[in-house]
C-alpha positions in Angstrom: 84.8 112.7 134.2 82.6 109.7 133.8 79.8 110.0 131.3 76.7 108.1 132.5 74.0 106.6 130.2 70.7 107.8 131.6 68.3 105.8 129.5 68.5 103.9 126.2 65.6 102.6 124.1 66.3 98.9 124.0 64.4 98.3 120.8 65.5 101.1 118.5 68.2 100.3 116.0 68.7 96.7 117.2 67.4 94.8 114.2 69.4 96.9 111.6 72.6 96.7 113.6 72.4 93.0 114.1 71.7 92.5 110.4 74.7 94.7 109.5 76.9 92.8 111.8 75.9 89.4 110.5 76.3 90.4 106.9 79.6 92.2 107.1 81.5 89.8 109.4 84.6 88.8 107.6 85.4 85.7 109.7 83.5 83.0 111.4 82.6 84.1 114.9 84.2 82.4 117.9 81.9 80.3 120.1 82.8 82.3 123.2 83.8 85.9 124.1 87.6 86.4 123.9 87.9 88.1 127.3 91.1 89.9 128.1 92.4 89.8 131.7 94.9 92.7 132.0 93.7 96.3 131.9 96.9 97.9 130.6 97.3 95.3 127.9 93.6 95.8 126.9 94.1 99.6 126.7 97.2 99.2 124.5 95.4 96.7 122.2 92.4 99.0 121.9 94.6 102.0 120.9 96.4 99.9 118.3 93.2 98.5 116.8 91.1 101.6 117.1 88.4 99.8 119.1 86.4 100.7 122.2 86.8 98.6 125.4 84.0 96.7 127.1 84.8 96.2 130.8 82.8 93.6 132.8 83.2 94.1 136.5 82.1 91.3 138.7 83.0 88.9 141.6 83.1 85.2 142.0 80.1 85.1 144.4 78.0 87.5 142.3 74.8 85.6 141.2 73.9 87.9 138.4 77.5 88.0 137.1 77.3 84.2 136.7 73.9 84.5 135.1 75.2 86.9 132.5 78.0 84.5 131.6 75.7 81.6 131.4 73.1 83.3 129.2 73.7 86.7 127.6 77.4 86.3 127.0 76.8 83.0 125.3 74.5 84.5 122.6 76.1 84.3 119.2 75.3 87.9 118.3 76.8 89.3 121.5 79.9 87.1 121.1 80.4 88.4 117.5 79.9 92.0 118.5 82.3 91.9 121.5 85.0 89.9 119.6 84.9 91.9 116.4 84.1 95.5 117.5 85.4 95.7 121.0 88.2 94.7 123.3 86.3 92.8 126.0 88.0 92.9 129.4 86.7 90.9 132.4 87.7 92.3 135.7 87.4 90.5 139.1 86.7 93.4 141.4 88.2 91.6 144.4 91.5 91.1 142.6 91.6 94.6 141.1 90.5 96.8 144.0 92.4 99.9 142.7 90.8 99.9 139.3 87.4 99.2 140.9 87.7 102.1 143.3 89.1 104.5 140.7 86.0 103.8 138.5 83.7 104.0 141.6 82.2 100.6 141.0 79.5 100.0 143.6 77.4 97.1 142.3 77.9 93.9 140.4 77.8 93.3 137.6 78.8 96.7 136.2 79.6 97.2 132.5 81.6 100.1 131.3 82.0 101.1 127.6 85.2 103.1 127.1 86.8 104.6 124.1 90.3 103.5 123.1 91.5 106.8 124.6 90.2 105.7 128.0 87.1 108.1 128.0 83.9 106.5 129.4 81.2 106.2 126.8 78.6 104.3 128.8 78.0 102.8 132.3 75.3 100.2 133.1 74.7 98.2 136.3 72.9 94.9 136.7 71.9 91.9 134.6 71.1 92.6 130.9 69.1 90.6 128.4 70.6 90.2 124.9 68.4 92.9 123.3 69.4 95.5 125.8 73.1 94.8 125.7 73.0 94.7 121.9 71.6 98.2 121.9 74.3 99.5 124.3 77.0 97.9 122.2 75.6 99.2 118.9 75.5 102.8 120.2 79.0 102.6 121.7 80.4 101.1 118.4 78.6 103.8 116.4 80.3 106.7 118.1 83.7 105.1 117.9 86.0 104.5 115.1 84.4 103.7 111.7 85.3 100.3 110.5 87.2 101.5 107.5 89.3 103.8 109.7 90.2 101.0 112.0 91.0 98.8 109.1 93.2 101.4 107.3 95.0 102.3 110.5 95.9 98.7 111.1 97.1 98.4 107.5 99.1 101.6 107.9 100.8 100.1 111.0 101.6 96.9 109.1 103.0 99.0 106.2 105.2 101.0 108.5 106.5 97.8 110.1 107.3 96.5 106.6 109.0 99.7 105.6 106.3 100.7 103.1 106.0 104.3 104.3 104.5 105.6 101.1 101.4 103.4 101.5 101.3 104.1 105.3 101.3 107.9 104.6 98.5 107.6 102.1 96.3 105.6 104.5 97.1 107.8 107.5 96.4 111.0 105.6 93.0 109.6 104.5 92.1 108.9 108.1 93.2 112.3 109.4 91.9 114.5 106.7 88.4 115.3 107.8 89.6 117.4 110.8 87.8 115.5 113.5 89.4 114.3 116.7 88.5 110.6 117.0 91.2 108.8 118.9 92.3 106.8 115.9 92.7 110.1 114.0 94.9 111.5 116.8 97.0 108.3 116.5 97.1 108.7 112.7 98.5 112.2 113.0 101.1 111.2 115.6 102.2 108.3 113.4 102.4 110.7 110.4 104.6 113.1 112.4 106.9 110.2 113.3 107.3 109.2 109.7 107.9 112.8 108.7 110.7 113.2 111.3 112.3 109.9 110.1 112.2 111.1 106.4 113.5 114.5 107.4 116.4 112.9 109.2 117.4 110.9 106.1 117.1 114.0 103.9 119.4 115.9 106.2 122.0 113.1 106.0 121.9 113.4 102.2 122.6 117.1 102.3 125.6 116.4 104.5 126.9 113.9 102.1 126.7 116.4 99.2 128.5 119.0 101.3 131.3 116.4 102.0 131.8 115.8 98.3 129.7 112.6 97.9 127.1 113.8 95.5 126.4 110.3 94.0 125.8 108.8 97.4 123.6 111.8 98.3 121.7 111.3 95.1 121.0 107.7 96.1 119.8 108.6 99.6 117.6 111.4 98.3 116.1 109.1 95.7 115.3 106.6 98.5 113.6 109.3 100.5 111.5 110.5 97.6 110.4 107.0 96.7 110.1 105.4 100.1 108.5 108.4 101.9 106.2 109.6 99.1 103.6 112.0 100.4 105.7 113.5 103.1 107.1 117.1 103.2 110.6 115.6 103.2 109.9 113.8 100.0 108.6 117.0 98.4 111.8 118.8 99.5 113.8 115.9 98.4 112.4 116.1 94.9 113.8 119.6 94.6 117.1 118.6 95.9 117.1 115.6 93.6 116.7 118.0 90.6 119.7 120.1 91.8 121.9 117.1 92.4 121.0 115.4 89.1 121.8 118.6 87.2 125.5 118.3 88.0 127.2 117.0 84.8 129.5 114.4 86.4 126.7 113.1 88.7 124.3 112.9 85.8 126.6 110.9 83.7 127.6 108.4 86.4 124.1 108.0 87.7 122.7 107.5 84.3 125.2 104.7 83.5 124.6 103.0 86.8 120.8 103.3 86.5 121.0 101.6 83.0 123.1 98.8 84.4 120.6 98.2 87.3 117.6 98.2 85.0 119.2 95.8 82.6 120.1 93.5 85.5 116.4 93.5 86.5 115.3 92.8 83.0 117.6 89.8 82.7 116.3 88.4 86.0 112.7 88.9 84.9 113.5 87.1 81.6 115.1 84.2 83.4 112.2 83.9 85.7 109.7 84.2 82.8 108.2 87.4 84.1 107.8 88.7 80.6 105.6 91.7 81.3 107.9 93.1 83.9 110.8 92.4 81.6 109.2 94.3 78.8 108.5 97.2 81.1 112.2 97.5 81.9 113.3 97.0 78.3 110.9 99.7 77.0 112.4 102.3 79.3 115.9 101.2 78.5 115.3 101.3 74.8 113.8 104.8 74.9 115.9 106.5 77.6 119.3 104.8 77.3 119.4 103.9 73.6 122.9 105.5 73.3 124.3 103.1 76.0 125.1 99.4 75.6 122.4 98.5 78.1 119.8 100.3 75.9 120.8 98.3 72.8 120.7 95.0 74.6 117.3 95.8 76.0 116.1 96.5 72.5 117.2 93.0 71.5 115.4 91.4 74.4 112.2 93.3 73.7 112.3 92.3 70.1 112.7 88.6 71.0 109.8 88.7 73.5 107.4 90.4 71.0 108.3 88.0 68.3 107.5 84.9 70.5 103.7 84.2 70.5 103.9 82.0 73.6 105.7 84.7 75.6 103.4 87.4 74.4 100.4 85.4 75.5 101.9 85.4 79.0 102.4 89.1 78.7 98.7 89.7 77.8 97.5 87.5 80.6 99.6 89.4 83.1 98.3 92.7 81.8 94.7 91.5 82.2 95.5 90.5 85.9 97.1 93.9 86.5 94.2 95.8 85.0 91.6 93.8 86.9 93.4 94.4 90.1 93.5 98.2 89.4 89.7 98.1 88.8 89.2 96.4 92.2 91.4 99.1 93.8 89.3 101.7 92.1 86.1 100.2 93.4 87.5 100.5 97.0 88.3 104.1 96.3 84.7 104.8 95.3 83.4 103.0 98.3 85.5 105.2 100.6 83.9 108.2 98.9 80.4 106.6 99.5 79.6 106.0 95.9 78.4 102.4 95.8 77.1 102.6 92.2 80.5 103.5 90.8 82.2 100.8 92.9 79.8 98.2 91.7 80.3 99.3 88.1 84.1 98.8 88.5 83.6 95.3 90.0 81.1 94.3 87.3 83.6 95.3 84.6 86.2 93.0 86.2 83.7 90.1 86.1 82.7 90.9 82.5 86.0 91.7 80.8 88.4 89.7 83.0 86.5 86.7 84.4 89.5 84.5 84.5 91.8 87.0 86.2 93.2 86.5 89.7 91.1 89.5 90.9 87.8 88.1 89.7 87.1 86.1 92.8 87.7 89.0 95.1 85.6 91.3 92.8 82.7 88.9 93.0 82.8 88.6 96.8 83.1 92.4 97.2 80.2 93.0 94.8 78.0 90.6 96.8 78.8 92.6 100.0 77.9 95.9 98.3 74.6 94.6 97.0 73.6 93.2 100.4 74.7 96.2 102.5 72.1 97.4 105.0 71.8 100.9 106.5 73.6 101.8 109.7 71.9 102.7 113.0 71.5 106.1 114.7 74.5 107.2 116.7 75.0 109.0 120.0 74.2 108.6 123.7 71.5 110.3 125.7 72.8 112.5 128.5 71.9 111.7 132.1 
């Protein structure tokens, strides 16, 4: 059922919303609205990006339609809002009669604000000045997906596509955890379920391998599930199965020897590539956990050689500084998601003070500037007709 906007106060909330938009934009705005032309494609894109849709219904002979595109839609603030917070769709009513009739369009131009699930958020007819359209857009954006949810959902999809399911699961759970039913949260739960099913399928194959007398192969597959699908129920179940498999004497011995060989190979590669910190990480584990094996003894020699070389240890310390600085930047983002700007700012300031030459210092400085210049949001919600 269509939800109509009865009245909106054209002045309330405009100034703060425009200021927020101009301050937080990550990219330089386009000089024109990036109109989509296909409804189905626009709906799909809106669902993927977690954005609402802005539909502009008009005709070629509509005077006020042309006036909108010659004035209001050329305003930089409107262009930025539509391109960054919506999926703008331009519909020629004469060429799309079915869609026009379905939505009961009777006058031109007509503008519809719809959620990425297809539900109508607002409906306005006739020419609109910049201030009035800005107010409509701000309210529609406010009841839609928060920016961080849309950003994290897109990152989760990228991580899934890259096979980084552990990161995707962490992001998706954070989106879905508050129990609300925003469209992006529904999508997040569906994606989580798909990942869970994929992980459960691999775990079942591992169990079948063990039953067929292939415990080492089963151990490899379970280890992959636990590592690659961390955060899923299958990974939790896999951890228990992993303990059972690893407790078998013959499996334990064979797996331990192979693991030592793999780690030593990585350490040698890191040494050759002059990744001395990573090399030390591998050697320290080998020296402590596999000291009875040839690989452990070789790792001890490599570790001793690196620690006794001042030039290489300088490289190690620099890499550790970069790693620590990056962790503080990540910690700042965690505090921001919890709404604690002071803690986030303190983490970023620590990066600039203690690690000014690190690779993360530039991003820390930029993020700190955004936090310090942040403006309050605008009231949310629509008035009922």
